[in-house]
C-alpha positions, 0 to 999 in steps of 0.5 A: 930383488934388493927391499933398501930404499931408494934414497941408499942408492946414488940416482942415475938420472939428474931427473929421475923421479920425473922419468919414473912418473913419466914411465908410469903415467904415459906410453913412454918406455925408460928411454924415450922417457928421458929423450924427451926430458933432454929435449925439454931441458935442451928447448927452455934452456936457450937464452933469450938472446938464442931465442931471438936469434933462432925464431927470427931466423924463423920467421923471416923463413915464413917470409914475414918482414923484420916490423912483424918479426920484431912486434911478435917477438916482443909479445911471444918473449914475455911468456918465454920461459929462457935460461938465466943469466949466468950470474956472479958472486957478486952479482948473486950478493946483490939479488939477495942483499940489493 
């Protein structure tokens, strides 16, 4: 077993520290932890538009009317983490410099 520091090895997973934490603090094995992390990241990678479309379908399948669905979406969306939109270099400069 090598005693070289972990930083000398390339990371095999972009969320290596999180995976190590999950396997230390839960009954999850490395493969299960990686799957859970992938699922959570996928869940939060939805854009606002993707979330609205998906959620609309779910609520419609439960029999809610559009009036109730849109009111509920208006309540849910501000609390929902969604993926940031793709921004051009110009848009990024405008954010930084106004």
